[in-house]
Kinemage of the C-alpha trace (Angstrom):
@kinemage 1
@onewidth
@group {chain A} dominant
@subgroup {mainchain}
@vectorlist {calphas} color= white
{ca met a 1} P -0.226 0.374 -0.397
{ca ala a 2} L 1.156 3.096 -0.869
{ca arg a 3} L 2.865 5.401 1.857
{ca ser a 4} L 1.644 9.520 1.341
{ca asp a 5} L 5.227 11.494 1.036
{ca pro a 6} L 5.881 14.084 4.096
{ca ser a 7} L 6.839 15.978 1.734
{ca asp a 8} L 3.382 16.504 -0.161
{ca ala a 9} L 1.959 18.244 3.592
{ca pro a 10} L 2.708 21.683 2.581
{ca ala a 11} L 0.901 21.055 -0.793
{ca arg a 12} L -2.077 18.603 0.404
{ca ala a 13} L -2.640 21.299 3.511
{ca arg a 14} L -2.905 24.165 0.916
{ca arg a 15} L -5.080 22.704 -1.383
{ca ser a 16} L -7.209 21.784 2.056
{ca ala a 17} L -7.654 25.359 2.863
{ca arg a 18} L -9.108 26.645 -0.618
{ca leu a 19} L -11.547 23.180 -0.786
{ca ala a 20} L -12.113 24.356 2.658
{ca leu a 21} L -12.871 28.388 1.614
{ca ala a 22} L -14.767 27.053 -1.557
{ca cys a 23} L -17.612 25.278 0.751
{ca ala a 24} L -17.470 28.003 2.281
{ca leu a 25} L -18.045 30.181 -0.478
{ca ser a 26} L -20.546 28.024 -2.271
{ca ala a 27} L -22.554 28.003 1.404
{ca val a 28} L -23.019 31.342 1.362
{ca val a 29} L -23.477 31.157 -1.741
{ca val a 30} L -27.139 29.340 -1.568
{ca leu a 31} L -28.302 30.955 1.663
{ca val a 32} L -27.764 33.775 -1.230
{ca ala a 33} L -29.431 32.165 -3.799
{ca ala a 34} L -32.346 31.270 -1.865
{ca ser a 35} L -35.858 33.220 -2.373
{ca gly a 36} L -37.087 35.817 -0.498
{ca pro a 37} L -35.756 36.159 2.861
{ca gly a 38} L -35.432 32.439 2.633
{ca gly a 39} L -31.489 32.587 2.812
{ca leu a 40} L -31.702 35.578 5.867
{ca leu a 41} L -34.109 33.724 8.373
{ca val a 42} L -31.586 30.206 7.577
{ca leu a 43} L -28.965 32.562 8.893
{ca val a 44} L -30.381 33.717 11.798
{ca val a 45} L -32.465 30.378 12.733
{ca gly a 46} L -29.054 28.718 13.125
{ca val a 47} L -27.052 31.162 15.144
{ca val a 48} L -30.463 31.537 17.636
{ca gly a 49} L -30.505 27.937 17.787
{ca ala a 50} L -27.096 27.684 18.440
{ca ala a 51} L -27.919 30.634 21.542
{ca leu a 52} L -30.538 28.546 22.999
{ca met a 53} L -28.922 25.105 23.296
{ca ala a 54} L -26.228 26.422 25.016
{ca val a 55} L -28.495 28.431 27.503
{ca gly a 56} L -30.108 25.331 27.880
{ca thr a 57} L -26.601 23.307 28.065
{ca trp a 58} L -26.049 25.971 30.798
{ca trp a 59} L -29.453 25.818 33.171
{ca val a 60} L -28.470 22.168 32.988
{ca leu a 61} L -25.588 22.424 34.626
{ca ala a 62} L -26.626 25.229 36.799
{ca his a 63} L -29.400 25.058 38.296
{ca arg a 64} L -31.084 22.069 39.524
{ca gly a 65} L -34.741 21.425 39.964
{ca ala a 66} L -37.927 22.581 37.408
{ca leu a 67} L -34.926 24.866 35.838
{ca arg a 68} L -32.747 22.136 35.130
{ca val a 69} L -35.905 20.525 33.365
{ca ala a 70} L -36.990 23.143 31.791
{ca gly a 71} L -32.597 23.666 30.270
{ca leu a 72} L -32.660 19.607 29.063
{ca leu a 73} L -36.180 19.892 27.027
{ca leu a 74} L -34.859 23.065 25.720
{ca val a 75} L -31.740 21.509 24.520
{ca met a 76} L -34.342 18.362 22.706
{ca ala a 77} L -36.718 20.923 21.653
{ca val a 78} L -34.509 23.019 19.715
{ca pro a 79} L -33.168 21.081 16.957
{ca val a 80} L -36.183 19.456 16.254
{ca ala a 81} L -37.905 23.420 16.613
{ca val a 82} L -34.958 24.926 13.728
{ca leu a 83} L -36.349 21.627 11.881
{ca val a 84} L -39.441 22.792 11.618
{ca ile a 85} L -39.465 25.755 10.943
{ca tyr a 86} L -37.439 25.750 7.962
{ca ala a 87} L -39.751 22.575 6.423
{ca arg a 88} L -42.921 25.584 7.193
{ca ala a 89} L -41.243 27.647 5.484
{ca asp a 90} L -39.839 25.991 2.601
{ca val a 91} L -36.152 26.269 2.670
{ca trp a 92} L -35.015 23.144 4.159
{ca pro a 93} L -33.231 21.940 0.897
{ca glu a 94} L -31.050 25.373 0.860
{ca ala a 95} L -30.574 25.075 5.121
{ca leu a 96} L -29.327 21.678 4.225
{ca ala a 97} L -27.231 22.111 1.740
{ca ala a 98} L -25.638 25.092 3.313
{ca phe a 99} L -24.626 23.238 6.473
{ca ala a 100} L -23.383 20.381 4.273
{ca leu a 101} L -21.460 22.006 2.770
{ca trp a 102} L -20.466 24.354 6.174
{ca ala a 103} L -19.139 20.752 7.702
{ca val a 104} L -17.660 20.520 4.862
{ca ala a 105} L -15.695 23.058 4.713
{ca ala a 106} L -14.845 22.937 8.722
{ca ala a 107} L -13.720 19.536 7.819
{ca cys a 108} L -10.918 20.768 5.501
{ca ala a 109} L -10.355 23.866 6.702
{ca arg a 110} L -9.402 21.420 10.592
{ca ser a 111} L -7.310 18.412 8.422
{ca ala a 112} L -5.741 21.849 6.348
{ca leu a 113} L -3.997 23.307 9.732
{ca arg a 114} L -3.050 20.599 10.941
{ca gly a 115} L -1.642 19.283 7.908
{ca ala a 116} L 0.420 23.116 8.315
{ca arg a 117} L 1.100 22.164 11.484
{ca his a 118} L 2.405 19.108 11.061
{ca pro a 119} L 4.214 19.434 15.128
{ca gln a 120} L 7.112 17.048 15.034
{ca gly a 121} L 6.745 14.415 17.906
{ca met a 122} L 8.640 14.006 20.946
{ca arg a 123} L 11.993 12.037 19.649
{ca ala a 124} L 12.912 9.038 21.357
{ca val a 125} L 16.451 7.377 21.641
{ca pro a 126} L 16.773 3.591 21.059
{ca ser a 127} L 16.438 1.957 25.377
{ca ala a 128} L 19.752 0.965 27.243
{ca pro a 129} L 20.102 -3.316 26.895
{ca pro a 130} L 16.646 -4.555 28.601
{ca pro a 131} L 16.306 -3.867 32.521
{ca arg a 132} L 17.232 -6.777 34.452
{ca his a 133} L 15.134 -5.853 38.148
{ca pro a 134} L 11.822 -4.259 36.413
{ca val a 135} L 9.620 -3.763 39.117
{ca leu a 136} L 5.831 -2.903 38.540
{ca ile a 137} L 3.531 -2.312 40.817
{ca met a 138} L -0.132 -2.832 39.412
{ca asn a 139} L -3.413 -1.968 41.232
{ca pro a 140} L -5.787 -4.693 40.930
{ca lys a 141} L -8.945 -2.118 41.615
{ca ser a 142} L -7.849 0.246 38.726
{ca gly a 143} L -10.112 0.746 35.462
{ca gly a 144} L -12.980 -2.184 36.509
{ca gly a 145} L -10.348 -4.650 36.550
{ca lys a 146} L -8.013 -4.545 33.750
{ca val a 147} L -5.299 -5.972 35.259
{ca gly a 148} L -6.713 -9.527 35.596
{ca arg a 149} L -9.013 -9.318 33.290
{ca phe a 150} L -6.316 -8.454 30.452
{ca gly a 151} L -3.983 -11.184 32.756
{ca leu a 152} L -1.350 -8.087 32.913
{ca val a 153} L 0.288 -10.003 36.344
{ca glu a 154} L 0.916 -13.301 34.377
{ca lys a 155} L 2.338 -12.108 31.509
{ca ala a 156} L 4.887 -9.640 33.165
{ca glu a 157} L 5.809 -12.160 35.493
{ca ala a 158} L 6.786 -14.118 32.481
{ca leu a 159} L 9.226 -11.098 30.833
{ca gly a 160} L 10.980 -11.545 34.218
{ca ala a 161} L 9.073 -8.672 36.283
{ca arg a 162} L 8.609 -8.691 39.623
{ca val a 163} L 5.411 -7.956 40.575
{ca val a 164} L 3.393 -6.573 43.468
{ca leu a 165} L 0.278 -5.578 43.838
{ca leu a 166} L -1.549 -2.988 46.035
{ca asp a 167} L -3.768 -3.879 48.702
{ca thr a 168} L -6.714 -2.107 47.927
{ca thr a 169} L -8.760 -2.549 51.469
{ca val a 170} L -5.591 -0.264 53.235
{ca lys a 171} L -4.359 3.091 52.667
{ca thr a 172} L -1.280 2.740 50.812
{ca asp a 173} L 1.717 4.566 51.052
{ca val a 174} L 2.586 4.007 46.601
{ca ala a 175} L 5.677 6.067 46.787
{ca ala a 176} L 7.113 3.959 49.475
{ca ile a 177} L 7.095 0.448 47.958
{ca ala a 178} L 8.940 2.040 44.647
{ca arg a 179} L 11.764 3.391 47.021
{ca gln a 180} L 11.585 0.206 48.690
{ca ala a 181} L 11.885 -1.207 45.140
{ca val a 182} L 14.818 0.942 43.793
{ca ala a 183} L 16.351 0.016 47.430
{ca glu a 184} L 16.316 -3.582 46.539
{ca gly a 185} L 17.790 -3.435 43.275
{ca ala a 186} L 15.550 -2.126 40.658
{ca asp a 187} L 16.566 -0.560 37.542
{ca leu a 188} L 12.348 -0.260 35.856
{ca leu a 189} L 9.837 0.861 37.969
{ca gly a 190} L 5.991 1.220 36.446
{ca val a 191} L 2.669 0.875 37.413
{ca ala a 192} L -0.631 -0.260 36.436
{ca gly a 193} L -3.277 1.736 37.264
{ca gly a 194} L -4.774 5.505 37.581
{ca asp a 195} L -2.752 8.466 36.456
{ca gly a 196} L -2.500 9.948 40.716
{ca thr a 197} L -0.593 6.426 41.254
{ca gln a 198} L 1.362 6.889 37.849
{ca ala a 199} L 2.182 10.341 38.814
{ca leu a 200} L 3.796 9.238 42.624
{ca val a 201} L 5.769 6.510 40.988
{ca ala a 202} L 7.323 8.794 38.265
{ca glu a 203} L 8.458 11.109 40.809
{ca val a 204} L 10.338 8.278 42.395
{ca ala a 205} L 11.737 7.090 39.307
{ca ser a 206} L 13.151 10.958 38.542
{ca glu a 207} L 14.726 10.991 41.519
{ca his a 208} L 16.485 7.815 40.901
{ca asp a 209} L 17.210 8.421 36.930
{ca leu a 210} L 15.296 5.250 36.457
{ca pro a 211} L 13.643 4.304 33.436
{ca phe a 212} L 9.278 4.698 34.219
{ca leu a 213} L 7.261 1.851 32.797
{ca val a 214} L 3.201 3.135 32.193
{ca ile a 215} L 0.415 0.306 31.910
{ca ser a 216} L -2.905 1.565 30.099
{ca ala a 217} L -4.622 0.291 32.701
{ca gly a 218} L -6.668 3.004 34.736
{ca thr a 219} L -10.044 4.479 33.169
{ca arg a 220} L -9.069 7.367 30.765
{ca asn a 221} L -5.728 7.109 30.821
{ca his a 222} L -4.280 10.775 29.835
{ca phe a 223} L -1.072 9.936 30.156
{ca ala a 224} L -0.502 6.983 28.039
{ca met a 225} L -3.200 8.054 25.124
{ca asp a 226} L -0.907 11.895 25.370
{ca leu a 227} L 2.450 8.586 25.242
{ca gly a 228} L 1.050 7.038 21.863
{ca leu a 229} L 0.012 3.561 23.761
{ca asp a 230} L -2.104 1.070 23.127
{ca arg a 231} L -5.282 2.553 25.303
{ca asp a 232} L -7.787 -0.877 24.066
{ca asp a 233} L -4.676 -3.573 25.625
{ca pro a 234} L -2.716 -2.296 28.351
{ca ala a 235} L -0.265 -5.823 28.115
{ca arg a 236} L 0.762 -4.581 25.233
{ca cys a 237} L 2.923 -1.585 27.210
{ca leu a 238} L 5.148 -4.470 28.849
{ca asp a 239} L 6.474 -4.866 25.054
{ca ala a 240} L 8.945 -2.068 26.070
{ca leu a 241} L 10.225 -4.786 28.453
{ca thr a 242} L 11.997 -6.462 25.340
{ca asp a 243} L 11.829 -4.257 22.565
{ca gly a 244} L 11.618 -0.655 23.549
{ca glu a 245} L 12.732 2.417 23.211
{ca glu a 246} L 13.030 6.158 25.727
{ca leu a 247} L 10.728 9.430 25.868
{ca arg a 248} L 12.238 12.124 27.790
{ca ile a 249} L 9.923 13.871 29.327
{ca asp a 250} L 7.837 17.148 31.648
{ca leu a 251} L 6.788 16.533 35.033
{ca gly a 252} L 4.977 19.399 36.599
{ca val a 253} L 4.954 20.580 40.099
{ca val a 254} L 2.143 21.636 42.061
{ca gly a 255} L 2.936 22.894 45.298
{ca gly a 256} L 6.055 20.677 46.360
{ca his a 257} L 3.924 16.810 44.838
{ca thr a 258} L 4.712 15.551 41.041
{ca phe a 259} L 2.061 15.678 38.514
{ca val a 260} L 1.668 14.015 34.769
{ca asn a 261} L -1.068 15.531 33.630
{ca thr a 262} L -3.299 18.161 35.455
{ca ala a 263} L -3.127 19.834 38.630
{ca ser a 264} L -7.276 21.801 38.339
{ca phe a 265} L -8.636 24.727 41.269
{ca gly a 266} L -11.792 25.995 42.385
{ca val a 267} L -14.650 23.917 40.217
{ca tyr a 268} L -13.200 20.829 39.886
{ca ala a 269} L -10.793 20.436 42.242
{ca asp a 270} L -13.883 20.884 45.420
{ca ile a 271} L -16.231 18.388 43.069
{ca val a 272} L -13.284 15.832 43.673
{ca gln a 273} L -13.338 16.901 47.818
{ca arg a 274} L -16.222 15.098 47.965
{ca pro a 275} L -16.232 11.846 49.030
{ca glu a 276} L -19.206 10.616 46.812
{ca tyr a 277} L -16.767 11.444 43.911
{ca arg a 278} L -15.392 8.042 43.365
{ca asp a 279} L -17.765 5.849 43.385
{ca ala a 280} L -20.332 8.010 40.931
{ca lys a 281} L -18.017 10.827 39.309
{ca ala a 282} L -20.729 11.711 37.229
{ca gly a 283} L -23.741 12.081 38.864
{ca thr a 284} L -21.729 13.386 42.316
{ca ala a 285} L -19.976 16.648 39.332
{ca leu a 286} L -23.916 17.009 38.213
{ca asn a 287} L -25.013 17.419 41.490
{ca ala a 288} L -22.566 19.734 42.540
{ca leu a 289} L -22.069 22.491 39.311
{ca pro a 290} L -25.121 24.760 40.924
{ca asp a 291} L -23.726 25.269 44.054
{ca leu a 292} L -20.221 26.207 42.099
{ca leu a 293} L -20.737 28.354 39.297
{ca leu a 294} L -23.583 29.685 40.070
{ca gly a 295} L -22.215 32.884 42.250
{ca tyr a 296} L -19.310 30.574 43.605
{ca thr a 297} L -18.322 31.282 47.020
{ca gly a 298} L -15.567 28.429 47.190
{ca his a 299} L -12.676 30.288 46.743
{ca ala a 300} L -11.653 33.586 44.827
{ca leu a 301} L -8.337 32.596 42.944
{ca asp a 302} L -6.133 34.878 41.243
{ca ala a 303} L -2.799 33.366 38.966
{ca ala a 304} L 0.234 35.237 38.608
{ca met a 305} L 2.629 34.783 35.744
{ca asp a 306} L 5.411 36.089 34.208
{ca glu a 307} L 4.117 40.074 33.128
{ca met a 308} L 0.751 38.122 33.048
{ca arg a 309} L -2.071 37.992 36.398
{ca leu a 310} L -6.031 36.544 36.393
{ca glu a 311} L -7.742 37.411 38.596
{ca ala a 312} L -11.418 36.332 39.994
{ca gln a 313} L -11.112 32.737 38.610
{ca gln a 314} L -13.702 29.851 39.678
{ca ala a 315} L -11.556 26.870 37.946
{ca leu a 316} L -8.044 26.647 36.469
{ca leu a 317} L -6.398 24.606 35.030
{ca val a 318} L -2.439 23.853 35.392
{ca ser a 319} L -1.325 21.494 32.521
{ca asn a 320} L 2.208 19.627 32.315
{ca asn a 321} L 2.952 20.938 29.027
{ca pro a 322} L 0.289 23.096 26.885
{ca tyr a 323} L -3.411 21.124 25.385
{ca ala a 324} L -3.313 20.873 21.597
{ca ala a 325} L -6.667 21.812 22.052
{ca pro a 326} L -8.344 25.419 22.616
{ca glu a 327} L -10.396 23.587 25.450
{ca pro a 328} L -8.675 21.182 27.374
{ca met a 329} L -10.885 19.120 28.591
{ca ala a 330} L -13.241 19.250 25.409
{ca ala a 331} L -13.390 15.606 23.896
{ca gly a 332} L -10.416 14.282 21.711
{ca gly a 333} L -8.189 17.637 23.706
{ca arg a 334} L -4.319 16.006 24.264
{ca arg a 335} L -1.516 17.078 24.338
{ca val a 336} L 0.973 16.688 21.328
{ca arg a 337} L 4.250 16.832 23.292
{ca leu a 338} L 5.629 16.227 27.089
{ca asp a 339} L 9.105 18.231 26.160
{ca leu a 340} L 8.298 21.557 25.296
{ca gly a 341} L 9.378 22.966 29.017
{ca val a 342} L 6.011 25.018 29.562
{ca leu a 343} L 3.026 24.628 31.385
{ca gly a 344} L -0.215 25.484 29.762
{ca val a 345} L -2.705 27.000 32.459
{ca phe a 346} L -6.848 27.367 31.558
{ca gly a 347} L -8.863 29.590 33.271
{ca ile a 348} L -12.761 29.926 33.396
{ca arg a 349} L -15.112 32.223 34.798
{ca val a 350} L -18.680 31.987 33.183
{ca asn a 351} L -21.751 33.665 35.166
{ca asn a 352} L -24.878 33.116 33.057
{ca ala a 353} L -26.568 31.847 30.579
{ca ala a 354} L -25.241 35.329 28.299
{ca gln a 355} L -21.280 34.130 29.100
{ca ala a 356} L -22.066 30.834 28.377
{ca ala a 357} L -23.514 31.307 25.062
{ca glu a 358} L -20.212 33.180 24.562
{ca val a 359} L -18.357 30.688 25.015
{ca ala a 360} L -20.811 28.134 22.961
{ca leu a 361} L -20.256 30.132 20.344
{ca arg a 362} L -16.433 31.234 20.579
{ca gly a 363} L -14.606 29.535 22.331
{ca ala a 364} L -11.385 30.044 23.523
{ca arg a 365} L -12.059 33.242 22.146
{ca ala a 366} L -14.612 34.129 24.320
{ca ala a 367} L -14.108 36.547 27.650
{ca gly a 368} L -14.461 34.431 29.778
{ca leu a 369} L -11.757 32.303 29.148
{ca gln a 370} L -8.025 32.260 29.023
{ca val a 371} L -5.746 30.199 27.381
{ca leu a 372} L -1.371 31.484 28.086
{ca thr a 373} L 1.702 29.220 28.951
{ca ser a 374} L 4.190 29.573 31.413
{ca arg a 375} L 7.087 27.896 33.053
{ca arg a 376} L 6.026 29.454 35.988
{ca ile a 377} L 2.167 30.010 38.356
{ca leu a 378} L 1.439 31.873 41.378
{ca val a 379} L -2.071 30.776 42.618
{ca gly a 380} L -2.817 32.992 45.635
{ca ser a 381} L -6.940 32.820 46.613
{ca asp a 382} L -8.511 34.979 49.734
{ca ala a 383} L -8.132 31.198 52.111
{ca glu a 384} L -5.140 30.147 53.441
{ca arg a 385} L -5.343 26.573 52.480
{ca ile a 386} L -7.462 25.606 49.103
{ca pro a 387} L -8.413 22.040 47.197
{ca val a 388} L -6.663 20.935 44.476
{ca ala a 389} L -6.830 17.873 42.445
{ca val a 390} L -3.678 16.850 41.483
{ca asp a 391} L -3.849 13.985 38.541
{ca gly a 392} L -7.394 13.303 39.985
{ca glu a 393} L -6.589 12.868 43.411
{ca ala a 394} L -7.975 15.427 45.997
{ca leu a 395} L -6.075 17.527 47.863
{ca thr a 396} L -5.220 20.835 50.404
{ca met a 397} L -2.619 23.071 50.179
{ca pro a 398} L -2.286 26.448 51.843
{ca thr a 399} L -2.049 29.286 49.840
{ca pro a 400} L -0.282 30.956 47.830
{ca val a 401} L 0.567 27.616 45.901
{ca thr a 402} L 3.212 27.743 43.774
{ca cys a 403} L 3.053 25.350 40.109
{ca thr a 404} L 6.659 24.674 38.233
{ca ile a 405} L 7.992 22.263 35.776
{ca arg a 406} L 10.742 20.016 35.228
{ca pro a 407} L 12.185 19.863 31.687
{ca gly a 408} L 12.977 16.098 31.033
{ca ala a 409} L 12.943 14.517 34.044
{ca leu a 410} L 11.206 11.746 33.534
{ca arg a 411} L 12.882 8.701 31.138
{ca val a 412} L 10.071 7.374 29.415
{ca leu a 413} L 10.485 3.386 28.189
{ca val a 414} L 7.636 2.834 25.610
{ca pro a 415} L 7.528 0.191 23.052
{ca arg a 416} L 9.397 0.296 19.807
{ca leu a 417} L 6.114 -0.248 18.491
{ca arg a 418} L 2.972 1.442 19.275
{ca pro a 419} L -0.646 3.108 18.116
{ca gly a 420} L 1.206 6.334 18.698
{ca ala a 421} L -0.876 9.681 19.792
{ca pro a 422} L -4.367 10.765 18.043
{ca pro a 423} L -3.826 13.498 15.644
{ca ala a 424} L -4.203 16.480 17.894
{ca thr a 425} L -7.281 19.451 17.343
{ca pro a 426} L -6.053 22.000 16.224
{ca pro a 427} L -7.248 25.569 16.824
{ca met a 428} L -9.646 26.967 14.693
{ca his a 429} L -9.457 30.319 13.067
{ca trp a 430} L -10.636 30.919 9.424
{ca arg a 431} L -7.762 33.760 9.152
{ca asp a 432} L -4.920 31.193 9.394
{ca val a 433} L -7.358 28.833 6.774
{ca val a 434} L -7.127 32.098 4.344
{ca thr a 435} L -3.412 32.530 4.689
{ca leu a 436} L -2.883 28.940 3.823
{ca ala a 437} L -4.531 28.546 1.320
{ca phe a 438} L -3.505 32.095 -0.613
{ca thr a 439} L 0.726 31.888 0.504
{ca arg a 440} L 2.883 29.897 -1.227
{ca pro a 441} L 5.712 28.608 -0.506
{ca pro a 442} L 9.257 30.371 -0.182
{ca pro a 443} L 10.977 30.607 -3.578
{ca gly a 444} L 13.197 27.011 -4.251
{ca ala a 445} L 10.884 25.209 -1.408
{ca glu a 446} L 9.520 23.612 -5.190
{ca asp a 447} L 12.186 22.564 -6.300
{ca arg a 448} L 13.160 20.925 -2.558
{ca thr a 449} L 9.843 18.656 -2.575
{ca asp a 450} L 10.498 17.775 -6.023
{ca gly a 451} L 14.593 16.167 -4.938
{ca ala a 452} L 13.041 14.847 -2.288
{ca arg a 453} L 10.257 12.725 -3.480
{ca ala a 454} L 13.346 12.096 -6.042
{ca ala a 455} L 14.553 10.878 -3.443
């Protein structure tokens, strides 16, 4: 099967950008060509429908009782109402054509931006000889029992690893177990468990400059995803013990605690503190959000970084390297690299339905959202101690809380053959698409491309 030539990426991106603009222009032409006021009706009804959907979503999240039910009904009713209006005005063919063209335009635009930026992944180096005394710490309950379901203990021991199975009926000091393993001669530490456990053992591995093995046996496995590991079959992560390569990645530090993914303050941190969160995460979050979002009275949060300051934030998310998507926790949000040496910062303040609608329509460009990067962040509050969720684990810390990053602090052993991370969703800005579509490559670039093809 023929493989795509990387040297063609700029040309393919430019063609996709031009196709995106052509489809977008065609959508406009369809609306303008609609008889009478039909085209304007399609546009107005579509925009109003999107705003009402945002309002309904806000009511569901920020209220209880009748208003939450009303929000749910609104979210379900708006799409039906939009279709009925289009049908009764006899503009549904134009609406269908315009929406289809716009969907194709958006897909082509994202493809073009992704291809143009083509961020270089983390650079792997060949591993030293396979570890002789690997020690793997496994949580049998993590991910709904993935350790037992995939036979990880037996498969790891067959590869020569010593497995420490955690006793989940008692509180266990995982870091102490890792340090004891190092004292007994371990030359690799690994974890089959959630990202919170991964962070605890990764800190110990970093202290002793030992390679660290991530086994994707957690629930969501965000860390494993950004490392390009197989999240469907965690047993494949064990291939690194016999055929692996190393990545040098950064570690985040918040108040002296290491994190591999995120440290969260405000709304999410308050939710994680609740005792019922572990057993019913979605239900607990939905029940707590009204108290936390409407007139948020938890703790006022300020963040100081470099020469920038964010004030009175409802939520702050600090990530170990920035997320590619402007909304980090959106579906598909991930980090392209874990070795850039900077923290990602995401702040939010949304107090009413109008602001929620702005966020829904404008995304990261909304006034209520802030997306930044920094090497050091100081989080302040009007409280002496504030809740912090460190890779999903509930902690409290004295204020101010300092967040820093340790560049290249961790050696991660990964299988040489691995699925790779899914493509990142780039921020969507039409001005970038226009620039890409009409910007010619620098002189000589075409010749270099032809040379690459010949080679």
